C-alpha positions in Angstrom: 82.7 87.9 39.7 81.6 88.3 35.8 78.8 86.2 34.9 78.0 85.1 31.1 74.8 84.8 30.0 73.9 82.6 26.9 70.5 83.0 24.9 69.4 79.4 24.2 67.5 79.5 20.7 65.7 76.2 20.3 63.6 74.9 17.1 61.8 72.1 16.3 63.3 68.8 17.0 63.4 65.9 14.2 60.9 64.0 15.6 58.4 67.0 15.8 58.8 67.5 11.8 58.3 64.0 11.2 55.1 64.0 13.1 54.0 67.3 11.2 55.1 65.9 7.9 52.8 62.5 8.5 50.1 64.8 9.6 49.6 66.6 6.2 50.4 63.7 4.0 47.1 62.1 5.6 45.3 65.4 5.3 46.3 65.5 1.9 45.7 61.9 1.0 42.5 62.3 2.4 41.3 65.1 0.3 42.9 63.6 -2.9 40.7 60.3 -2.0 37.5 62.5 -1.6 38.2 64.2 -4.8 38.8 61.5 -6.8 36.0 59.8 -5.2 33.5 62.6 -6.3 35.1 62.7 -9.6 34.5 59.2 -10.1 31.1 59.2 -8.9 30.2 61.7 -11.2 31.6 60.1 -14.1 29.7 57.1 -13.3 26.6 59.3 -12.6 26.6 60.7 -16.1 27.5 57.6 -17.9 24.4 55.9 -16.4 22.3 59.4 -17.2 23.8 59.1 -21.2 22.6 55.1 -21.3 19.0 55.5 -20.1 18.7 59.0 -22.1 19.8 56.9 -25.5 17.5 53.7 -24.6 14.5 55.7 -23.5 14.9 58.1 -26.7 15.5 55.1 -28.6 12.4 53.3 -27.4 10.4 56.5 -28.5 11.7 56.7 -32.0 10.9 53.1 -32.6 7.1 53.7 -31.0 6.7 56.5 -33.0 8.1 54.5 -36.3 5.8 51.3 -35.9 3.0 52.4 -34.4 0.6 53.1 -37.5 2.3 50.6 -39.5 0.2 48.3 -41.7 2.7 45.8 -42.4 5.4 44.4 -39.6 7.6 41.2 -39.0 10.0 40.0 -36.5 12.7 38.5 -38.6 14.4 35.5 -37.7 18.1 35.5 -37.3 20.5 32.5 -37.9 22.2 31.5 -34.8 25.7 31.6 -36.2 25.1 35.1 -37.7 22.5 36.8 -35.6 23.1 40.1 -36.8 21.0 41.8 -39.8 22.9 42.6 -42.9 21.4 45.8 -44.5 23.1 45.1 -47.9 20.1 42.2 -47.9 17.2 44.7 -47.4 14.0 44.7 -49.3 13.7 48.3 -51.0 10.0 47.7 -50.2 10.2 47.9 -46.6 11.9 50.0 -43.7 14.0 48.4 -41.2 15.1 48.6 -37.5 17.9 46.3 -35.9 20.7 46.2 -33.6 24.3 46.9 -35.5 26.6 44.0 -35.4 29.2 45.7 -32.8 26.2 46.3 -30.6 27.0 50.0 -30.5 24.4 51.6 -32.5 20.5 50.9 -33.0 19.7 51.7 -36.5 16.8 52.5 -38.8 17.3 51.8 -42.8 14.7 52.6 -45.2 14.4 50.5 -48.6 17.7 51.2 -50.5 18.7 53.9 -48.6 21.4 54.0 -46.4 21.2 53.0 -42.5 21.2 56.1 -40.3 21.6 55.9 -36.2 18.9 56.1 -33.9 21.3 55.6 -31.2 25.0 55.5 -30.9 27.3 54.7 -27.9 30.4 56.0 -30.0 32.4 54.3 -26.9 33.9 50.9 -26.6 32.6 50.8 -23.1 28.7 51.1 -23.9 26.8 48.4 -26.0 23.4 47.8 -26.7 20.9 44.8 -26.6 17.4 45.2 -28.6 15.0 42.3 -28.8 11.6 42.5 -30.6 8.6 40.2 -29.7 5.3 39.4 -31.5 4.2 36.2 -30.3 6.4 33.2 -30.2 8.9 35.6 -32.4 11.7 37.3 -31.2 14.7 38.8 -32.7 16.8 42.0 -32.8 15.3 43.5 -36.3 12.0 44.3 -37.6 10.8 45.4 -41.0 7.5 47.2 -41.4 5.9 48.9 -44.5 2.9 51.3 -44.7 1.6 49.6 -47.6 0.6 45.9 -47.3 3.3 44.6 -50.0 3.4 40.8 -49.0 3.7 40.7 -45.3 2.0 38.2 -43.4 2.1 39.8 -39.8 -1.1 39.1 -37.8 0.2 40.0 -34.1 -1.1 43.1 -33.0 1.2 44.0 -29.9 4.7 44.5 -30.7 6.9 44.1 -27.1 10.6 45.4 -27.7 13.3 45.4 -25.1 16.6 47.5 -25.1 19.3 46.8 -23.1 22.7 49.1 -22.3 25.3 48.1 -20.3 28.4 50.1 -18.9 31.3 47.5 -19.3 33.5 50.0 -17.3 30.7 50.4 -14.7 29.7 46.5 -15.3 26.0 47.9 -15.1 23.1 47.5 -17.1 20.1 49.5 -17.9 17.1 48.4 -19.5 13.3 49.6 -21.0 10.8 47.6 -21.7 8.0 49.0 -24.1 4.7 47.1 -25.4 2.5 49.0 -28.1 -0.5 48.1 -30.2 -0.4 48.2 -34.0 -3.4 50.2 -34.7 -3.2 49.9 -38.5 -2.2 46.3 -39.0 -3.5 45.0 -42.2 -5.9 48.0 -42.1 -5.1 49.1 -45.6 -5.7 48.2 -49.0 -2.7 46.4 -50.9 -0.3 48.6 -52.2 -1.8 51.7 -50.4 0.8 54.3 -50.8 1.7 56.1 -47.9 0.9 60.1 -48.0 3.2 62.6 -46.2 0.8 65.4 -44.0 0.7 68.7 -45.3 3.1 71.3 -43.3 2.0 74.6 -42.7 4.3 78.0 -42.9 4.9 79.9 -40.5 5.2 77.3 -37.3 1.5 77.2 -35.5 1.5 79.9 -32.5 1.2 83.2 -31.8 1.5 85.2 -34.9 1.0 88.7 -36.3 -3.0 90.0 -37.3 -3.3 89.4 -40.9 -0.3 86.5 -41.3 -0.6 84.5 -44.5 -0.2 80.5 -43.6 0.8 78.5 -46.7 0.4 74.9 -46.9 2.9 72.9 -48.4 3.8 69.0 -49.0 7.2 67.3 -49.5 6.1 65.6 -52.4 4.7 67.3 -55.7 1.3 66.2 -57.2 -0.8 66.4 -54.1 -4.0 68.2 -53.3 -4.5 69.8 -49.8 -7.9 70.3 -48.4 -8.5 71.7 -45.3 -11.1 73.3 -42.5 -11.0 76.3 -40.0 -14.2 75.1 -38.3 -12.9 72.5 -36.1 -14.4 69.4 -38.5 -12.2 66.8 -39.8 -11.4 67.5 -43.6 -11.8 65.1 -46.4 -12.2 65.9 -50.0 -15.3 67.6 -50.0 -13.8 70.3 -47.5 -11.8 73.6 -48.5 -9.3 72.7 -51.3 -5.9 74.6 -51.0 -5.3 77.1 -53.6 -4.3 80.3 -51.6 -2.7 81.1 -48.1 -5.2 81.4 -45.3 -5.0 84.9 -43.8 -5.2 84.6 -39.7 -7.3 87.3 -38.4 -8.3 85.7 -35.1 -7.7 82.6 -33.1 -7.5 79.9 -35.8 -7.2 75.8 -35.7 -6.2 74.7 -39.3 -7.0 70.9 -40.1 -5.8 69.6 -43.3 -5.0 66.6 -45.4 -2.6 65.7 -48.5 -4.3 63.5 -51.3 -2.7 61.6 -54.0 -4.1 59.0 -56.2 -7.2 59.0 -53.7 -5.1 58.0 -50.9 -5.1 60.5 -48.0 -2.4 61.3 -45.2 -3.3 61.5 -41.3 -4.9 65.0 -40.4 -2.2 67.6 -39.6 -3.2 69.9 -37.0 -1.9 73.8 -36.8 -3.3 76.0 -34.2 -2.9 79.6 -34.4 -3.6 83.1 -32.4 -3.1 86.8 -32.7 0.3 87.9 -31.2 -0.7 91.8 -32.3 -4.1 94.0 -32.5 -6.0 94.1 -35.8 -5.3 97.2 -37.8 -8.0 100.1 -37.3 -9.9 101.6 -40.1 -11.7 104.7 -41.1 -14.7 104.8 -43.1 -17.2 107.6 -44.2 -14.9 110.4 -45.2 -16.7 113.3 -46.1 -15.8 116.8 -46.9 -18.5 119.9 -46.2 -18.4 123.3 -47.1 -18.5 126.2 -49.5 -16.6 125.9 -52.8 -15.3 129.5 -52.8 -12.0 130.7 -51.5 -12.3 131.7 -47.9 -14.9 129.3 -47.2 -14.3 126.4 -44.0 -14.4 123.1 -45.3 -14.8 120.5 -42.8 -13.7 116.8 -43.2 -15.5 114.0 -41.1 -15.1 110.5 -40.8 -15.3 107.6 -38.3 -12.7 105.5 -36.9 -12.9 102.1 -35.5 -11.0 99.2 -34.2 -11.5 95.6 -34.5 -9.4 94.7 -31.5 -10.8 93.0 -28.9 -11.2 94.7 -26.6 -11.7 97.9 -29.1 -8.4 100.1 -28.9 -9.0 104.2 -29.0 -7.7 106.4 -31.7 -4.1 107.5 -31.5 -2.7 109.9 -33.6 -4.9 109.3 -37.2 -3.5 111.5 -40.0 -5.9 113.8 -42.1 -3.9 114.7 -45.7 -5.4 117.7 -47.6 -4.8 117.9 -51.2 -5.9 119.9 -54.2 -5.8 118.6 -57.9 -6.6 120.4 -61.6 -8.0 117.7 -62.8 -11.1 115.1 -61.5 -10.4 111.8 -60.5 -10.3 109.3 -63.3 -8.4 111.8 -65.9 -4.9 110.7 -66.8 -3.3 113.9 -65.9 -4.9 113.7 -62.1 -2.3 114.2 -60.1 -2.8 115.6 -56.2 -0.7 118.1 -54.2 -0.2 117.7 -50.3 -1.4 120.9 -49.3 -2.4 120.4 -45.2 -1.8 117.5 -42.5 -3.2 117.1 -39.4 -3.6 114.5 -36.9 -6.6 113.4 -34.7 -6.5 111.7 -31.5 -9.1 112.1 -29.0 -12.5 110.5 -29.8 -13.7 107.8 -32.7 -15.8 110.1 -35.0 -13.5 112.9 -36.0 -13.5 115.9 -37.6 -11.1 118.9 -39.0 -11.1 121.9 -41.0 -9.5 123.4 -43.8 -9.9 126.9 -44.8 -10.0 127.5 -49.1 -7.0 129.9 -50.0 -6.3 131.5 -53.4 -4.1 128.6 -54.6 -6.8 126.1 -54.4 -9.1 128.4 -57.0 -9.7 126.1 -60.0 -8.6 122.8 -58.2 -10.4 120.2 -56.8 -9.9 119.4 -53.3 -9.5 115.5 -51.5 -9.0 114.4 -48.2 -7.3 110.9 -47.0 -7.5 109.4 -43.8 -4.7 107.3 -42.1 -6.1 105.8 -38.9 -3.9 104.5 -36.1 -4.8 103.3 -32.8 -3.1 103.7 -29.6 -0.6 100.9 -29.9 0.6 102.6 -33.1 -0.9 100.2 -35.5 -1.7 101.7 -38.6 -4.4 101.2 -41.0 -5.0 101.2 -44.7 -5.9 104.9 -46.1 -9.3 105.9 -46.7 -10.3 108.5 -49.3 -13.1 111.0 -49.6 -15.6 109.8 -51.7 -16.2 111.8 -55.4 -14.1 115.5 -56.3 -14.9 118.3 -54.1 -15.0 121.8 -56.2 -13.9 123.2 -58.9 -13.0 125.8 -55.9 -14.4 129.3 -57.0 -12.7 133.0 -56.1 
């Protein structure tokens, strides 16, 4: 009897497929929720950081602008129009105020155009600003570095800056209180003088660097010290660059019509060793052809600690005329180098070509860092050389 065998091929049932798809959907939704939650948390954290950084920066700028003013008023604003109109500014004063759209805090100097201290550049972030002196409060102050009619008497300024995220419905606040150190301490109509500016900037500079002092305004005199004392009009008057050969602190003021700037301080250190020097260059020996001449010189280093010699150059020359003669022209006849010790010698044997000429030696000192010093020549005229 023949029997038939059938192979049964069995796949997923419909129910199994539905279950797998459901699980995949749950996993996918979970992943997307975690991703978008993290993205939202990052965006929220960045917005919080940006707002807090902006209002802290604004607080620092306001502090630096007004700490040393001699006249400051918190200007009362109308309830119906609580924002400052920059077109109404007095050209004798400077102003800090909240813009009417609350998106920025601005600074205005006299009749110049307002500039942003901070600006949110967004409809989602708004600022609040409150200045307080005594019983007065407002979102605008005016101030001056010379007393031009103000009546301010309060010596402490408080101000609050608030940044609000409308998207996150969160607010961040910075509260500051500063002493007005120079309030009403200057003479009427005293002119504010900008301090001197040093170039190059303070820091490590090569030995022998020239530091220039300048001002942004013409007609000012600059006085400075390098001995640590504060400068005044009896100090050194700046007329030429200050040469830096060691660690130096420059204190300088600018003066105009008897009014002095605050003291500008610039500190410099040496980034490279001072150049070496050669001295006492001397030629000794006979003046006949065939004689051996010996040159000696002293090498020295001004570096601390002193740097040894590192390849100084010794050049021998002959000349038909003495130094001072308009036709005095030297011809190079030999070049040596010397490395070993601080007191150095080299020799040269006179040849027939030297007959009737004078001999000179030039020393170019070099330390072991490769720094070259100024050339030093032998003194006087050696010769004339005889046959």
